[in-house]
C-alpha positions in Angstrom: -8.6 -83.7 159.6 -9.4 -87.4 159.1 -10.4 -90.0 161.7 -8.1 -90.7 164.6 -7.5 -91.7 168.1 -8.9 -90.6 171.4 -7.0 -90.8 174.6 -9.8 -91.0 177.0 -9.2 -93.5 179.8 -11.5 -96.3 180.3 -12.3 -99.7 178.8 -14.6 -100.5 176.0 -17.4 -102.8 177.0 -16.2 -105.6 174.6 -12.5 -105.0 175.0 -9.9 -107.0 176.7 -8.8 -106.6 180.4 -5.7 -104.5 180.3 -3.7 -102.3 182.8 -4.4 -98.6 182.7 -6.7 -98.8 179.6 -6.8 -96.1 177.0 -9.0 -96.1 174.1 -8.1 -95.8 170.5 -10.8 -95.1 167.7 -10.1 -96.3 164.2 -11.0 -94.2 161.3 -14.1 -96.4 160.8 -15.2 -95.4 164.5 -14.4 -98.9 166.1 -13.1 -98.5 169.7 -10.0 -100.4 170.6 -8.9 -100.9 174.2 -5.1 -100.5 174.6 -2.7 -100.9 177.4 -1.7 -97.6 179.1 0.8 -99.0 181.3 3.8 -98.0 179.1 4.7 -97.0 175.4 5.8 -100.8 174.7 2.6 -102.3 176.2 0.5 -100.0 174.0 2.4 -100.9 170.9 2.0 -104.6 171.9 -1.7 -104.1 172.4 -2.0 -102.6 168.8 -0.2 -105.8 167.3 -2.6 -108.0 169.3 -5.8 -106.2 169.1 -8.5 -108.5 167.4 -10.2 -105.5 166.1 -7.5 -104.5 163.8 -6.9 -107.9 162.3 -8.2 -108.5 158.7 -9.4 -112.1 159.8 -11.9 -110.6 162.2 -13.5 -108.2 159.5 -16.7 -108.9 157.8 -19.2 -107.2 155.6 -19.1 -103.3 155.3 -16.3 -103.2 157.9 -14.1 -105.6 155.9 -14.6 -103.4 152.8 -13.9 -100.3 154.7 -10.8 -101.7 156.3 -9.5 -102.7 153.0 -10.0 -99.2 151.6 -8.2 -97.8 154.6 -5.1 -100.0 154.0 -6.1 -103.2 155.8 -4.5 -104.7 159.0 -0.9 -103.4 158.5 -2.1 -99.8 158.0 -4.6 -100.0 160.9 -1.7 -101.3 163.2 0.5 -98.4 162.0 -2.1 -95.8 162.8 -2.6 -97.5 166.2 1.1 -97.3 166.8 1.1 -93.6 166.0 -1.5 -93.0 168.4 0.6 -94.8 171.2 3.5 -92.6 170.1 1.4 -89.3 170.5 0.1 -90.5 173.9 3.4 -91.5 175.4 6.0 -89.2 173.6 6.5 -85.4 174.0 4.7 -83.8 171.0 3.2 -80.4 170.8 2.3 -78.1 167.8 1.1 -79.7 164.6 2.9 -79.6 161.2 0.6 -76.8 159.7 1.3 -74.4 162.5 3.1 -71.2 161.7 5.2 -68.7 163.7 6.6 -65.1 163.0 10.3 -64.8 162.9 12.3 -61.6 162.9 13.8 -60.8 159.3 11.9 -63.8 157.8 8.2 -63.3 158.4 5.6 -65.9 158.8 7.0 -69.4 158.5 6.0 -73.0 159.2 7.0 -74.1 162.5 9.1 -77.0 161.0 11.3 -74.3 159.3 12.5 -72.8 162.5 16.1 -72.9 163.2 18.1 -72.6 166.5 18.8 -68.9 166.9 15.7 -67.5 165.0 14.2 -64.7 166.8 10.5 -65.8 167.1 7.5 -63.6 168.3 6.8 -64.8 171.8 5.1 -63.2 175.0 6.7 -62.4 178.3 5.3 -61.4 181.7 5.0 -57.8 182.5 6.3 -56.4 185.8 3.0 -55.0 186.7 0.8 -58.2 185.6 -0.2 -59.3 182.2 1.8 -60.1 179.1 3.7 -58.3 176.4 5.2 -59.4 172.9 8.8 -59.8 172.5 11.1 -61.4 169.8 12.9 -64.3 171.6 15.5 -66.8 170.4 14.9 -70.5 169.6 17.4 -72.4 172.0 16.5 -75.9 171.0 14.0 -78.3 169.6 12.6 -80.6 172.2 10.8 -82.7 169.7 11.1 -82.7 165.9 8.9 -85.3 164.2 7.6 -84.5 160.6 6.3 -87.9 159.9 4.5 -88.6 163.2 0.8 -88.9 163.0 -1.5 -88.5 165.9 -4.5 -86.7 167.5 -4.5 -82.9 168.3 -7.0 -80.3 169.5 -8.0 -77.5 167.0 -9.1 -74.5 169.3 -10.8 -72.0 167.2 -11.2 -68.3 168.7 -12.6 -65.0 167.4 -9.3 -64.2 165.8 -8.0 -67.4 164.5 -7.2 -71.0 165.5 -4.6 -73.1 167.0 -3.9 -76.9 166.8 -1.7 -78.5 169.5 -1.7 -81.8 171.5 -4.2 -81.9 174.5 -1.7 -81.9 177.2 0.3 -78.9 175.8 0.1 -75.6 177.8 -1.3 -72.3 176.3 -2.3 -69.0 177.9 -6.1 -69.1 179.0 -8.3 -66.9 181.0 -11.2 -69.2 182.1 -14.8 -68.0 181.6 -15.8 -66.1 184.5 -12.2 -65.4 185.8 -10.8 -62.0 186.4 -7.3 -63.2 187.1 -5.9 -62.8 183.5 -4.4 -65.4 181.3 -2.5 -68.2 183.0 -0.8 -71.5 181.4 -3.3 -74.2 181.3 -3.6 -77.4 179.2 -5.2 -77.3 175.9 -7.7 -80.1 177.0 -8.8 -77.7 179.9 -9.9 -75.0 177.3 -13.7 -74.7 176.7 -15.9 -72.7 174.6 -16.2 -69.1 176.2 -12.7 -69.1 177.5 -10.4 -66.5 176.3 -6.9 -66.8 174.8 -4.1 -64.2 174.1 -3.5 -62.9 170.5 -2.0 -59.8 169.0 -4.2 -56.9 168.0 -3.5 -54.5 165.0 -2.0 -51.8 167.3 0.7 -54.3 168.5 -1.0 -55.0 171.9 -2.3 -58.2 173.1 -6.1 -58.9 173.2 -8.3 -61.7 174.6 -10.4 -63.4 172.0 -13.1 -65.7 173.0 -12.9 -69.5 172.0 -15.9 -70.3 169.8 -15.0 -74.1 169.0 -12.8 -77.0 170.1 -12.6 -80.3 168.2 -10.2 -83.3 167.9 -8.3 -83.7 164.6 -5.7 -86.1 163.2 -2.6 -84.5 162.1 0.8 -85.4 160.4 4.0 -83.8 161.9 4.6 -82.5 165.5 7.1 -79.9 166.5 8.2 -78.5 170.0 10.7 -75.5 169.7 11.9 -74.0 173.0 12.5 -70.4 173.4 14.3 -68.5 176.2 11.0 -67.2 177.7 9.3 -70.6 177.4 6.5 -69.2 175.2 5.9 -68.2 171.6 3.0 -67.1 169.4 1.7 -69.9 167.2 -0.8 -69.1 164.5 -1.2 -65.7 166.2 -2.0 -67.4 169.5 0.1 -67.3 172.6 1.2 -70.6 174.0 3.8 -72.3 176.2 6.7 -74.3 174.7 5.9 -77.2 177.1 3.6 -80.2 177.2 3.3 -83.1 179.5 3.3 -86.6 178.1 -0.2 -88.2 178.6 0.8 -91.1 180.6 2.3 -88.8 183.3 -0.8 -86.5 183.4 -3.1 -89.5 184.1 -0.9 -90.6 187.1 -2.0 -90.0 190.6 1.4 -88.7 191.6 1.1 -85.9 188.8 -2.4 -85.1 190.0 -1.1 -84.5 193.6 1.6 -82.5 192.3 -0.8 -80.3 190.5 -3.0 -80.1 193.8 0.2 -78.9 195.6 1.6 -76.2 193.1 -1.6 -75.3 191.2 -2.2 -76.1 187.6 -1.2 -72.8 186.3 2.3 -73.2 188.0 3.2 -76.4 186.1 4.4 -74.4 183.2 6.9 -72.4 185.5 8.2 -75.8 186.8 8.8 -76.9 183.2 10.7 -73.6 182.4 12.8 -74.2 185.4 13.6 -77.8 184.3 14.8 -76.5 181.0 17.2 -74.1 182.6 20.2 -76.1 181.5 19.1 -75.9 177.8 18.9 -72.0 178.2 22.2 -71.8 180.0 23.9 -73.9 177.3 22.5 -71.7 174.6 23.6 -68.5 176.3 27.2 -69.8 176.4 27.1 -69.8 172.6 26.0 -66.1 172.7 28.5 -63.4 171.8 26.2 -60.3 172.1 24.2 -60.4 175.3 20.7 -61.4 176.4 17.5 -62.6 174.8 15.7 -60.2 172.3 19.0 -59.4 170.7 20.3 -60.5 167.4 22.1 -63.8 167.7 25.3 -64.8 166.0 24.7 -68.6 166.1 23.4 -70.2 163.1 23.3 -73.6 164.5 20.5 -76.0 163.2 19.0 -79.2 164.3 19.5 -82.3 162.1 16.4 -82.5 160.0 16.1 -86.3 160.5 12.8 -88.2 160.4 12.5 -87.6 164.1 14.6 -85.9 166.9 14.1 -85.8 170.6 16.5 -83.6 172.6 18.4 -86.0 174.8 18.2 -83.8 177.9 14.4 -83.5 177.8 14.0 -87.3 176.8 16.1 -88.0 179.9 13.7 -85.8 182.0 10.7 -87.6 180.5 11.9 -91.0 181.3 12.8 -90.0 184.9 9.6 -88.4 185.4 7.8 -91.4 184.0 9.4 -93.7 186.2 9.0 -91.4 189.3 5.5 -90.3 188.8 3.7 -93.3 186.9 2.7 -96.2 189.0 
Protein backbone atom coordinates (compact mmCIF):
# COMPACT_ATOMS: atom_id res chain seq x y z
CA UNK A 1 0.00 0.00 0.00
CA UNK A 2 0.93 3.61 -0.33
CA UNK A 3 1.78 6.08 2.40
CA UNK A 4 -0.84 6.87 4.95
CA UNK A 5 -1.76 7.99 8.42
CA UNK A 6 -0.78 6.85 11.84
CA UNK A 7 -3.22 7.09 14.72
CA UNK A 8 -0.64 7.20 17.51
CA UNK A 9 -1.46 9.65 20.26
CA UNK A 10 0.94 12.43 21.05
CA UNK A 11 1.93 15.79 19.66
CA UNK A 12 4.58 16.51 17.09
CA UNK A 13 7.36 18.72 18.39
CA UNK A 14 6.52 21.53 16.01
CA UNK A 15 2.76 20.99 15.90
CA UNK A 16 0.03 23.22 17.29
CA UNK A 17 -1.39 22.72 20.78
CA UNK A 18 -4.64 20.77 20.36
CA UNK A 19 -6.92 18.70 22.55
CA UNK A 20 -6.36 14.93 22.61
CA UNK A 21 -3.79 15.14 19.79
CA UNK A 22 -3.41 12.42 17.17
CA UNK A 23 -0.71 12.32 14.52
CA UNK A 24 -1.35 12.04 10.78
CA UNK A 25 1.56 11.20 8.45
CA UNK A 26 1.39 12.52 4.89
CA UNK A 27 2.52 10.41 1.96
CA UNK A 28 5.73 12.45 1.98
CA UNK A 29 6.36 11.54 5.62
CA UNK A 30 5.45 14.89 7.16
CA UNK A 31 3.85 14.67 10.64
CA UNK A 32 0.66 16.68 11.21
CA UNK A 33 -0.88 17.13 14.67
CA UNK A 34 -4.68 16.88 14.60
CA UNK A 35 -7.32 17.29 17.27
CA UNK A 36 -8.63 13.97 18.57
CA UNK A 37 -11.45 15.57 20.56
CA UNK A 38 -14.09 14.70 17.97
CA UNK A 39 -14.56 13.82 14.31
CA UNK A 40 -15.54 17.41 13.45
CA UNK A 41 -12.54 18.87 15.28
CA UNK A 42 -10.24 16.42 13.48
CA UNK A 43 -11.63 17.53 10.09
CA UNK A 44 -11.23 21.18 11.09
CA UNK A 45 -7.59 20.47 12.00
CA UNK A 46 -7.04 19.10 8.49
CA UNK A 47 -8.46 22.27 6.95
CA UNK A 48 -6.29 24.52 9.11
CA UNK A 49 -3.05 22.51 9.21
CA UNK A 50 -0.25 24.73 7.84
CA UNK A 51 1.75 21.60 6.90
CA UNK A 52 -0.87 20.76 4.25
CA UNK A 53 -1.15 24.20 2.63
CA UNK A 54 0.53 24.82 -0.74
CA UNK A 55 1.70 28.26 0.40
CA UNK A 56 3.89 26.67 3.08
CA UNK A 57 5.66 24.20 0.77
CA UNK A 58 9.06 24.84 -0.75
CA UNK A 59 11.80 23.04 -2.64
CA UNK A 60 11.53 19.28 -2.94
CA UNK A 61 8.52 19.20 -0.62
CA UNK A 62 6.63 21.59 -2.90
CA UNK A 63 7.40 19.44 -5.92
CA UNK A 64 6.40 16.27 -4.10
CA UNK A 65 3.17 17.83 -2.86
CA UNK A 66 2.29 18.95 -6.38
CA UNK A 67 2.86 15.42 -7.70
CA UNK A 68 0.59 14.06 -4.94
CA UNK A 69 -2.23 16.40 -5.90
CA UNK A 70 -1.49 19.53 -3.91
CA UNK A 71 -3.27 21.07 -0.94
CA UNK A 72 -6.78 19.90 -1.81
CA UNK A 73 -5.74 16.26 -2.22
CA UNK A 74 -3.65 16.35 0.96
CA UNK A 75 -6.63 17.66 2.92
CA UNK A 76 -8.85 14.96 1.40
CA UNK A 77 -6.43 12.25 2.54
CA UNK A 78 -6.27 13.86 5.97
CA UNK A 79 -10.08 13.87 6.18
CA UNK A 80 -10.11 10.18 5.23
CA UNK A 81 -7.69 9.54 8.09
CA UNK A 82 -10.09 11.28 10.50
CA UNK A 83 -12.94 9.18 9.16
CA UNK A 84 -10.93 6.00 9.73
CA UNK A 85 -10.04 7.12 13.27
CA UNK A 86 -13.55 8.03 14.39
CA UNK A 87 -15.94 5.90 12.40
CA UNK A 88 -16.58 2.18 12.53
CA UNK A 89 -14.41 0.58 9.84
CA UNK A 90 -13.21 -2.99 9.74
CA UNK A 91 -11.97 -5.22 6.90
CA UNK A 92 -10.30 -3.76 3.82
CA UNK A 93 -11.78 -3.88 0.33
CA UNK A 94 -9.32 -6.52 -0.90
CA UNK A 95 -10.51 -9.05 1.70
CA UNK A 96 -12.27 -12.26 0.67
CA UNK A 97 -14.76 -14.59 2.38
CA UNK A 98 -16.09 -18.07 1.59
CA UNK A 99 -19.84 -18.32 0.92
CA UNK A 100 -21.86 -21.51 0.65
CA UNK A 101 -22.86 -22.24 -2.98
CA UNK A 102 -20.89 -19.20 -4.21
CA UNK A 103 -17.29 -19.96 -3.20
CA UNK A 104 -14.66 -17.34 -2.44
CA UNK A 105 -15.92 -13.77 -2.94
CA UNK A 106 -14.77 -10.21 -2.24
CA UNK A 107 -16.21 -9.11 1.08
CA UNK A 108 -17.92 -6.22 -0.72
CA UNK A 109 -20.07 -8.73 -2.65
CA UNK A 110 -21.64 -10.25 0.45
CA UNK A 111 -25.42 -10.02 0.73
CA UNK A 112 -27.67 -10.19 3.74
CA UNK A 113 -28.67 -13.85 4.07
CA UNK A 114 -25.47 -15.29 2.55
CA UNK A 115 -24.12 -18.26 4.49
CA UNK A 116 -20.50 -17.31 5.14
CA UNK A 117 -17.80 -19.50 6.67
CA UNK A 118 -17.34 -18.54 10.33
CA UNK A 119 -16.17 -20.05 13.62
CA UNK A 120 -18.20 -20.81 16.74
CA UNK A 121 -17.09 -21.88 20.23
CA UNK A 122 -17.15 -25.60 21.04
CA UNK A 123 -18.74 -26.86 24.23
CA UNK A 124 -15.49 -28.37 25.49
CA UNK A 125 -13.38 -25.36 24.54
CA UNK A 126 -11.79 -24.23 21.31
CA UNK A 127 -13.51 -23.33 18.06
CA UNK A 128 -15.08 -25.09 15.08
CA UNK A 129 -16.05 -23.92 11.59
CA UNK A 130 -19.65 -23.39 10.54
CA UNK A 131 -21.54 -21.62 7.78
CA UNK A 132 -23.33 -18.70 9.42
CA UNK A 133 -25.80 -16.16 7.96
CA UNK A 134 -24.93 -12.52 7.32
CA UNK A 135 -27.60 -10.61 9.24
CA UNK A 136 -26.56 -7.04 8.37
CA UNK A 137 -23.78 -4.74 7.26
CA UNK A 138 -22.63 -2.53 10.10
CA UNK A 139 -20.56 -0.40 7.75
CA UNK A 140 -20.25 -0.43 3.96
CA UNK A 141 -17.79 2.15 2.60
CA UNK A 142 -16.32 1.23 -0.80
CA UNK A 143 -14.77 4.68 -1.38
CA UNK A 144 -13.34 5.36 2.08
CA UNK A 145 -9.53 5.44 2.33
CA UNK A 146 -7.61 4.91 5.52
CA UNK A 147 -4.93 3.05 7.47
CA UNK A 148 -5.13 -0.67 8.21
CA UNK A 149 -2.88 -3.36 9.61
CA UNK A 150 -1.61 -6.16 7.39
CA UNK A 151 -0.98 -9.22 9.55
CA UNK A 152 0.94 -11.98 7.79
CA UNK A 153 1.03 -15.50 9.22
CA UNK A 154 2.35 -18.88 8.11
CA UNK A 155 -0.78 -19.71 6.08
CA UNK A 156 -1.75 -16.33 4.66
CA UNK A 157 -2.51 -12.75 5.68
CA UNK A 158 -5.34 -10.55 6.87
CA UNK A 159 -5.93 -6.79 6.58
CA UNK A 160 -8.16 -4.94 9.02
CA UNK A 161 -8.27 -1.76 11.06
CA UNK A 162 -6.16 -1.64 14.20
CA UNK A 163 -9.04 -1.70 16.71
CA UNK A 164 -10.82 -4.62 15.05
CA UNK A 165 -10.96 -7.91 16.96
CA UNK A 166 -9.57 -11.22 15.72
CA UNK A 167 -8.89 -14.54 17.43
CA UNK A 168 -5.38 -14.54 18.87
CA UNK A 169 -3.32 -16.86 21.03
CA UNK A 170 -0.60 -14.69 22.52
CA UNK A 171 2.95 -16.01 22.42
CA UNK A 172 3.66 -18.02 25.55
CA UNK A 173 -0.03 -18.42 26.39
CA UNK A 174 -1.65 -21.83 26.77
CA UNK A 175 -5.24 -20.66 27.03
CA UNK A 176 -6.15 -20.92 23.35
CA UNK A 177 -7.30 -18.21 20.95
CA UNK A 178 -9.36 -15.32 22.36
CA UNK A 179 -10.69 -12.10 20.74
CA UNK A 180 -8.11 -9.30 20.90
CA UNK A 181 -7.60 -6.12 18.89
CA UNK A 182 -5.42 -6.26 15.79
CA UNK A 183 -3.07 -3.66 17.26
CA UNK A 184 -2.34 -6.09 20.12
CA UNK A 185 -1.01 -8.75 17.71
CA UNK A 186 2.76 -9.25 17.61
CA UNK A 187 5.15 -11.44 15.65
CA UNK A 188 5.18 -14.86 17.31
CA UNK A 189 1.51 -14.79 18.31
CA UNK A 190 -0.80 -17.38 16.75
CA UNK A 191 -4.08 -16.90 14.87
CA UNK A 192 -6.80 -19.36 13.80
CA UNK A 193 -6.99 -20.62 10.21
CA UNK A 194 -8.51 -23.65 8.43
CA UNK A 195 -6.34 -26.68 7.66
CA UNK A 196 -6.69 -29.05 4.68
CA UNK A 197 -8.62 -31.65 6.71
CA UNK A 198 -11.34 -29.18 7.68
CA UNK A 199 -10.03 -28.56 11.18
CA UNK A 200 -8.62 -25.31 12.57
CA UNK A 201 -4.92 -24.80 13.11
CA UNK A 202 -2.85 -22.04 14.72
CA UNK A 203 -0.37 -20.43 12.29
CA UNK A 204 2.28 -18.16 13.73
CA UNK A 205 2.32 -14.42 12.93
CA UNK A 206 5.48 -13.59 10.97
CA UNK A 207 5.02 -9.91 10.08
CA UNK A 208 2.80 -6.92 10.94
CA UNK A 209 2.81 -3.63 9.04
CA UNK A 210 0.59 -0.62 8.46
CA UNK A 211 -0.87 -0.12 4.98
CA UNK A 212 -3.16 2.43 3.33
CA UNK A 213 -6.26 0.96 1.69
CA UNK A 214 -9.43 1.95 -0.14
CA UNK A 215 -12.75 0.40 0.85
CA UNK A 216 -13.83 -0.82 4.30
CA UNK A 217 -16.57 -3.34 5.08
CA UNK A 218 -18.09 -4.70 8.28
CA UNK A 219 -20.56 -7.58 7.84
CA UNK A 220 -22.30 -9.01 10.90
CA UNK A 221 -23.05 -12.72 11.27
CA UNK A 222 -25.21 -14.46 13.84
CA UNK A 223 -22.13 -15.85 15.58
CA UNK A 224 -20.29 -12.51 15.51
CA UNK A 225 -17.34 -14.09 13.69
CA UNK A 226 -16.27 -14.97 10.15
CA UNK A 227 -13.26 -16.26 8.24
CA UNK A 228 -11.65 -13.45 6.24
CA UNK A 229 -8.85 -14.40 3.84
CA UNK A 230 -8.76 -17.75 5.62
CA UNK A 231 -8.24 -16.22 9.07
CA UNK A 232 -10.75 -16.27 11.94
CA UNK A 233 -11.86 -12.81 13.04
CA UNK A 234 -14.59 -11.06 14.95
CA UNK A 235 -17.24 -8.94 13.22
CA UNK A 236 -16.65 -6.13 15.69
CA UNK A 237 -14.31 -3.16 16.07
CA UNK A 238 -14.19 -0.29 18.53
CA UNK A 239 -13.70 3.25 17.12
CA UNK A 240 -10.30 4.70 17.90
CA UNK A 241 -11.56 7.66 19.93
CA UNK A 242 -13.43 5.33 22.30
CA UNK A 243 -10.46 2.97 22.64
CA UNK A 244 -8.21 5.85 23.72
CA UNK A 245 -10.62 7.08 26.39
CA UNK A 246 -9.89 6.45 30.07
CA UNK A 247 -13.44 5.20 30.63
CA UNK A 248 -13.01 2.47 28.03
CA UNK A 249 -9.66 1.48 29.52
CA UNK A 250 -11.32 1.15 32.94
CA UNK A 251 -14.02 -1.01 31.33
CA UNK A 252 -11.36 -3.29 29.85
CA UNK A 253 -9.69 -3.60 33.25
CA UNK A 254 -13.06 -4.58 34.73
CA UNK A 255 -14.23 -7.19 32.20
CA UNK A 256 -10.95 -8.20 30.54
CA UNK A 257 -9.78 -7.37 27.01
CA UNK A 258 -10.86 -10.74 25.61
CA UNK A 259 -14.46 -10.21 26.79
CA UNK A 260 -15.11 -6.94 24.92
CA UNK A 261 -16.05 -8.98 21.83
CA UNK A 262 -18.75 -10.71 23.91
CA UNK A 263 -20.09 -7.33 25.03
CA UNK A 264 -20.30 -6.23 21.39
CA UNK A 265 -22.08 -9.48 20.52
CA UNK A 266 -24.62 -8.83 23.27
CA UNK A 267 -25.07 -5.26 22.06
CA UNK A 268 -25.89 -6.50 18.54
CA UNK A 269 -28.62 -8.87 19.78
CA UNK A 270 -31.46 -6.67 18.43
CA UNK A 271 -30.01 -7.01 14.92
CA UNK A 272 -29.88 -10.81 15.20
CA UNK A 273 -33.39 -10.88 16.64
CA UNK A 274 -34.69 -8.75 13.77
CA UNK A 275 -32.98 -11.06 11.30
CA UNK A 276 -34.49 -14.18 12.83
CA UNK A 277 -37.96 -12.65 12.53
CA UNK A 278 -37.47 -12.78 8.75
CA UNK A 279 -36.48 -16.46 8.76
CA UNK A 280 -38.96 -19.09 7.69
CA UNK A 281 -36.82 -22.15 8.26
CA UNK A 282 -35.10 -22.24 11.61
CA UNK A 283 -31.78 -21.29 13.17
CA UNK A 284 -28.35 -20.24 11.93
CA UNK A 285 -26.36 -22.60 9.69
CA UNK A 286 -29.46 -23.50 7.64
CA UNK A 287 -30.48 -22.28 4.21
CA UNK A 288 -32.02 -18.82 4.34
CA UNK A 289 -35.05 -17.77 2.36
CA UNK A 290 -34.38 -14.06 2.70
CA UNK A 291 -32.74 -12.40 -0.28
CA UNK A 292 -32.55 -8.90 1.17
CA UNK A 293 -29.57 -6.75 0.22
CA UNK A 294 -28.22 -3.54 1.60
CA UNK A 295 -28.33 -0.56 -0.69
CA UNK A 296 -24.96 -0.35 -2.47
CA UNK A 297 -24.61 3.38 -1.94
CA UNK A 298 -21.31 5.24 -1.63
CA UNK A 299 -21.39 4.69 2.13
CA UNK A 300 -23.73 2.99 4.57
CA UNK A 301 -23.83 2.84 8.36
CA UNK A 302 -26.35 0.64 10.10
CA UNK A 303 -28.55 3.13 12.01
CA UNK A 304 -28.69 1.00 15.18
CA UNK A 305 -24.92 0.54 15.41
CA UNK A 306 -24.34 4.21 14.58
CA UNK A 307 -26.67 5.10 17.47
CA UNK A 308 -24.65 2.77 19.74
CA UNK A 309 -21.42 4.43 18.59
CA UNK A 310 -22.70 7.96 19.25
CA UNK A 311 -24.04 6.89 22.65
CA UNK A 312 -20.77 5.17 23.55
CA UNK A 313 -18.71 8.15 22.41
CA UNK A 314 -20.75 10.52 24.53
CA UNK A 315 -20.63 8.28 27.61
CA UNK A 316 -17.03 7.04 27.42
CA UNK A 317 -15.08 9.81 25.68
CA UNK A 318 -14.26 12.70 27.95
